[in-house]
C-alpha positions as CSV (number, residue, x, y, z in Angstrom):
1,M,136.4,98.1,30.2
2,T,139.5,96.6,31.7
3,A,139.5,92.8,31.7
4,K,140.0,91.2,35.1
5,H,142.9,88.8,35.5
6,Y,142.5,86.1,38.1
7,N,145.3,84.3,39.8
8,P,145.4,80.7,38.3
9,L,146.2,79.3,41.7
10,W,143.1,80.9,43.2
11,L,141.0,79.5,40.4
12,W,142.5,76.0,40.9
13,A,141.7,76.2,44.7
14,L,138.1,77.3,44.0
15,G,137.7,74.5,41.6
16,C,138.9,72.0,44.1
17,C,136.6,73.3,46.8
18,L,133.6,73.1,44.5
19,A,134.6,69.6,43.5
20,V,135.0,68.4,47.1
21,G,131.7,70.0,48.0
22,G,129.9,68.3,45.1
23,T,131.6,65.0,45.9
24,A,130.5,65.2,49.6
25,A,126.9,66.0,48.6
26,L,126.9,63.1,46.1
27,A,128.3,60.8,48.7
28,A,125.6,61.9,51.2
29,S,122.9,61.3,48.7
30,T,124.2,57.9,48.0
31,L,124.1,57.0,51.6
32,A,120.5,58.0,52.1
33,P,118.8,58.2,48.7
34,W,115.1,58.7,48.1
35,V,113.8,55.2,47.2
36,G,110.5,53.5,46.4
37,V,107.2,55.0,45.4
38,S,104.4,56.8,47.2
39,L,101.0,55.3,47.9
40,D,99.8,57.1,44.8
41,G,102.4,55.3,42.7
42,E,104.7,58.4,42.2
43,R,108.5,58.0,42.5
44,C,109.7,59.2,45.9
45,S,111.9,62.3,45.8
46,G,112.8,65.1,48.2
47,R,115.3,67.5,49.6
48,E,119.0,67.1,48.8
49,I,121.1,66.5,51.9
50,S,123.0,69.6,53.2
51,Y,123.9,68.1,56.6
52,G,124.3,64.5,57.4
53,P,123.0,61.8,57.0
54,F,123.4,60.6,60.5
55,D,122.1,57.4,62.1
56,Y,119.8,58.3,65.0
57,T,120.6,55.0,66.8
58,N,124.3,55.7,66.8
59,A,125.3,57.2,70.2
60,A,128.2,59.1,68.5
61,N,125.6,61.2,66.7
62,K,123.6,62.1,69.8
63,G,125.8,65.0,70.8
64,D,126.5,68.1,68.8
65,K,125.2,66.8,65.5
66,L,121.7,66.0,66.9
67,N,121.7,69.1,69.1
68,I,122.4,71.4,66.1
69,V,119.5,69.9,64.1
70,E,116.9,69.8,66.9
71,T,117.7,73.2,68.3
72,Y,116.6,74.8,65.0
73,H,114.4,72.3,63.3
74,Y,112.7,70.1,66.0
75,T,111.6,72.5,68.8
76,K,108.8,71.8,71.2
77,D,106.4,73.8,69.1
78,I,107.3,71.6,66.1
79,Q,106.9,68.4,68.2
80,M,103.5,69.5,69.2
81,L,102.5,70.6,65.7
82,I,102.0,74.2,66.7
83,K,104.3,76.0,64.4
84,G,107.7,75.9,62.6
85,N,110.8,77.5,63.8
86,T,112.9,78.5,60.7
87,G,109.8,78.5,58.4
88,Y,106.9,76.3,57.6
89,L,106.5,73.4,60.2
90,G,106.7,70.7,57.5
91,E,110.0,72.1,56.2
92,D,111.6,72.0,59.6
93,L,110.5,68.4,60.0
94,D,111.7,67.6,56.5
95,Y,115.2,69.0,57.4
96,T,115.3,67.0,60.6
97,V,114.7,63.6,58.9
98,T,116.9,64.6,55.9
99,A,119.8,65.0,58.3
100,F,118.7,62.0,60.5
101,P,116.7,59.7,58.2
102,N,115.7,57.4,61.1
103,H,115.0,60.1,63.6
104,H,112.1,58.1,65.3
105,K,110.5,61.1,67.1
106,A,110.5,63.3,64.0
107,L,109.2,60.5,61.8
108,G,106.4,60.0,64.4
109,T,105.6,63.7,64.2
110,L,105.5,63.6,60.4
111,M,103.1,60.7,60.6
112,H,100.8,62.4,63.2
113,Y,100.8,65.6,61.0
114,Q,99.6,63.7,58.0
115,L,97.0,61.6,59.9
116,I,95.6,64.5,61.9
117,Y,95.4,67.0,59.0
118,Q,94.8,64.7,56.0
119,H,91.4,66.2,55.4
120,D,92.7,69.8,55.7
121,I,95.6,68.9,53.4
122,A,93.3,67.5,50.8
123,T,91.1,70.6,50.9
124,K,94.3,72.8,50.9
125,A,93.5,74.3,54.3
126,K,96.8,73.0,55.5
127,R,100.1,72.8,53.5
128,P,101.2,69.3,52.5
129,L,104.5,67.9,53.7
130,P,107.4,68.4,51.3
131,S,107.4,64.6,50.6
132,P,104.8,61.9,51.3
133,V,105.2,60.3,54.7
134,E,105.6,56.8,53.2
135,C,108.7,58.1,51.3
136,Y,110.3,59.3,54.5
137,F,109.8,55.8,56.0
138,Q,111.1,54.0,52.9
139,R,114.2,56.2,53.0
140,A,114.7,55.5,56.7
141,I,114.5,51.7,56.2
142,H,116.9,51.9,53.2
143,F,119.3,54.0,55.3
144,A,119.1,51.9,58.5
145,P,117.7,48.4,57.6
146,Q,118.7,47.0,61.0
147,D,116.6,49.6,62.9
148,P,113.4,47.8,63.9
149,L,111.5,50.9,64.8
150,N,111.5,52.1,61.2
151,Y,109.5,49.0,60.2
152,I,107.2,49.2,63.2
153,M,106.4,52.9,62.7
154,Y,105.9,52.5,58.9
155,G,103.6,49.5,59.5
156,T,101.6,51.6,62.0
157,Y,101.3,54.5,59.5
158,L,100.1,52.2,56.7
159,R,97.5,50.6,59.1
160,K,96.2,53.9,60.4
161,S,96.0,55.4,56.9
162,Q,93.8,52.5,55.7
163,H,96.4,50.6,53.7
164,P,96.2,47.1,55.2
165,Q,97.6,45.2,52.2
166,E,100.7,47.4,52.1
167,A,101.1,47.1,55.9
168,N,100.9,43.3,55.7
169,E,103.6,43.3,52.9
170,L,105.8,45.7,54.9
171,Y,105.6,43.5,58.0
172,K,106.6,40.4,56.0
173,K,109.6,42.2,54.5
174,A,110.5,43.4,58.0
175,L,110.5,39.9,59.4
176,Q,112.6,38.6,56.5
177,A,115.1,41.3,57.3
178,L,114.9,40.9,61.1
179,P,113.2,37.5,61.8
180,N,114.3,37.4,65.5
181,E,113.2,41.0,66.4
182,L,110.4,40.4,68.9
183,S,109.1,44.0,68.7
184,I,108.4,43.5,65.0
185,N,106.7,40.2,65.6
186,Y,104.6,41.9,68.4
187,S,103.6,44.8,66.1
188,Y,102.7,42.3,63.4
189,G,100.6,40.3,65.8
190,L,98.6,43.4,66.7
191,F,98.1,44.1,63.1
192,L,96.9,40.6,62.4
193,F,94.5,40.8,65.4
194,E,93.0,44.1,64.1
195,S,92.7,42.4,60.7
196,K,90.6,39.6,62.4
197,K,93.2,37.1,61.4
198,Y,93.1,35.5,64.8
199,P,94.9,32.2,64.2
200,E,97.9,34.1,62.7
201,A,97.8,36.6,65.6
202,L,97.8,33.8,68.1
203,A,100.9,32.2,66.3
204,Q,102.7,35.5,66.7
205,A,101.7,35.8,70.3
206,K,102.9,32.2,71.1
207,L,106.2,33.1,69.5
208,I,107.0,36.2,71.4
209,Y,105.6,35.2,74.8
210,A,107.6,32.0,74.7
211,Q,110.6,34.3,74.8
212,N,109.3,36.4,77.7
213,F,108.3,39.5,75.6
214,P,107.1,42.1,78.2
215,K,104.2,43.9,76.5
216,Q,101.0,42.0,77.2
217,K,98.5,43.9,75.0
218,L,98.4,41.2,72.3
219,K,97.8,38.5,74.8
220,E,95.1,40.5,76.5
221,L,93.3,41.2,73.3
222,L,93.3,37.5,72.4
223,M,92.1,36.5,75.8
224,K,89.2,39.0,75.9
225,S,88.1,38.0,72.4
226,G,88.2,34.3,73.3
227,H,91.0,33.5,70.9
228,W,93.8,32.8,73.4
229,Q,94.9,29.1,73.7
230,K,97.5,27.8,76.0
C-alpha cells in the first residue's frame, strides 16, 4: 500500500480550524454554563452549545439569529406541545433555550410540558425533557442575572411544582439581585399570599402600589380576604 503524503500547510490550516472551533465552543460554554443542582439533588448538565448563546432581551439578537432558531426549533406545534419539528419535541425546546438561555416563551413551554405531563413522564408514557426544568432556569439566571422574568418564571415553576421552600429562597435571592424590580416584588407578594403569609404579602403590596404598580391582583386578593389595610 502506498503511503499518503499530506501537505504540511493543509495540516496546519486544519489544526488551526479545529483549534478555533474548539475555542469558540469552550467560550460559549463559559458564557452559559450548566450550573446548580436539580430538585433531586443531581448536578445540572445538558447539551453543549452549537449556536449562541444569545440574550433574548437584546434587540440585536431578535433578527436573523432568533429567526433561525425559532423557524426550526420553536414552531407553533412546539409552542402548543403538539409535536416536534426536527425530532422529539423536548429536543427542539432544548435546542432553543441552549441557543437563547433566557428565551422566555420557550422556558414557559418547557415549564408547561413538565407540569402538564409530569405523571405521564413518571410512568414513562411521555419522554422526559433532556434536562430538568429547574436546570434550564438556573442556567438562564446565571446567563442573564439582570433579566427579572427569569426569576419570576422560575419562582412560578417552583410554586406550581409544590416546592414552596425553594420558591421562597429563590424570590429572596432575586430581590437581593434586583431589589427595585417591582415585578419581582409583585410575584413574591402573590406567592406569600398563597402561602397564607398575609402580613408579609401586605408589606409587598404596600411597597409596589406606593410606586403605582399597575397589576391589581395582589391588592384584590388581600381586599377580598380581609387582609388589606390602608
